[in-house]
C-alpha angles and dihedrals in degrees: 000000000000118000091246090058093061108097133163109263099049122106132191112249112253092239093066092071094064090216120191086242099178096049090045094051093049091056096249095140092036129112102253095236090066092050088048092049093052093046091051092052094047092049092052091046091239119146108177117192106226141179110223119198123201121200145140134212110240140067104267149146111252120244133169099031094124089049089049091050089048088056091054093045099049104029108035117096093246120007089185090062093059132077112209128186122185150164123238136260108269097029115137115244131211116207113282093009114152107244097177142011125197119195125187146067104342092218090066095066109010090108094058102060096096090052102050092041091052093050092050093049096049098044096041087054092056095041091050097045093048091048090054092051091048090051092050090048096061095228098313115138121271127209111210102218110166097109094105092050098062144033115296092235093070094055100092097052095038092051089053093046088054090047092052091052089053097043090051091052096040097250127120113233117211116214126197104223134049088233090060090052100041103095092062099032100255134131135235118260130205152164135245095278133216090251091064092045088052091048088061093051096269092302101140090183093055095043091049091049093050090048090050092054090050098043125085120249090252092062115103100221114216120176130206105234103186101080095107091032090244103104098168095055094040092046089055094045091052095046090052094048098046102032115177089002090072113091099174152336123237120214109207103157110168117254093244095050132082114213115239093245090066099047093103095042104056122124108067102054141022104275096187125112124349104338137165096264092052091051093050093048092052091046093048091050094049092047092047093055094046098264099121092135092060108104125221118225114193122202142154119091098357120158132171088266094053091045090050090052090049091052094046088053092048091236107180099244117145100191135003128221111211124184133159097016089068093064097047127096132044137262102177120193127210134198123210130184100226101169127034119186091343096309127105111256105163116151114260108276093029130086140185110270112193112204115203087199092070118104131206111259113222 
């Protein structure tokens, strides 16, 4: 799905999430107190009609709402007995803003609260973090790279959450696994990695050449150039060897190392990792040898704050790879019963917050 095709008003079909419906419906993933609450009500023959309000407490970009709705549709006792209003994935949120209301017999969905809140918390964290990185990068491409930092089962939803953030801000987000791209029909992208270089005895040029021989012409070949900690020399060697087949070089110097090109310049800046001066040296060397079209991708410890600093300094980076920082932080959601059988019953300190932006879910 192209970015331009993403519009407010479209929701993903419930089937795409491949939910473990039977286990969810039986309360296997649910906090025990919700299962106990539901069992108590059923044993007493009590079926209170409630309005449940869902919210969180920070400025954010909403993620996971389609997945939360899918849980209600597929795992509640009677979806037709519920009336649900919700915002859309990618909507901006104010603190305490209601993102969804659920009205109906509480016993139909009491056992699902843990599940839909967890989905919203996880995906909103990703969507918000990615939106902050995209904003910092001033429209430059972002590669979403946290797959190796978390369990593989979160990849599909996290990749879609990243895609939503990019779509809402008009920027394509590259992801690194097919699982991350599966919900919108994309594919994972990647560079010539350190493992392939090591497999060719540490010879980056040889590894890149063999990769180019294998790869289809449509592949944008990007090569890591920090294997020997001499990024300027390696970037030039790779550019000369691959010629027009080379799309870009990726700088990924570890945060505890100083690239060889900076050894004689230390003293007035932090020379470790991928820093502004290293990027400038690689750019100047490529341009000097006629490789102006070769892009520079920067990765390794990048956050929204570091990207913002690079952009403020006009550092000539063409794309950023961002990993573990995109899965950090918390955007915790809460559900409150605010009406019971037509009467206000919100917990002290909480109140019903109608939201005119909510739309009926069919």
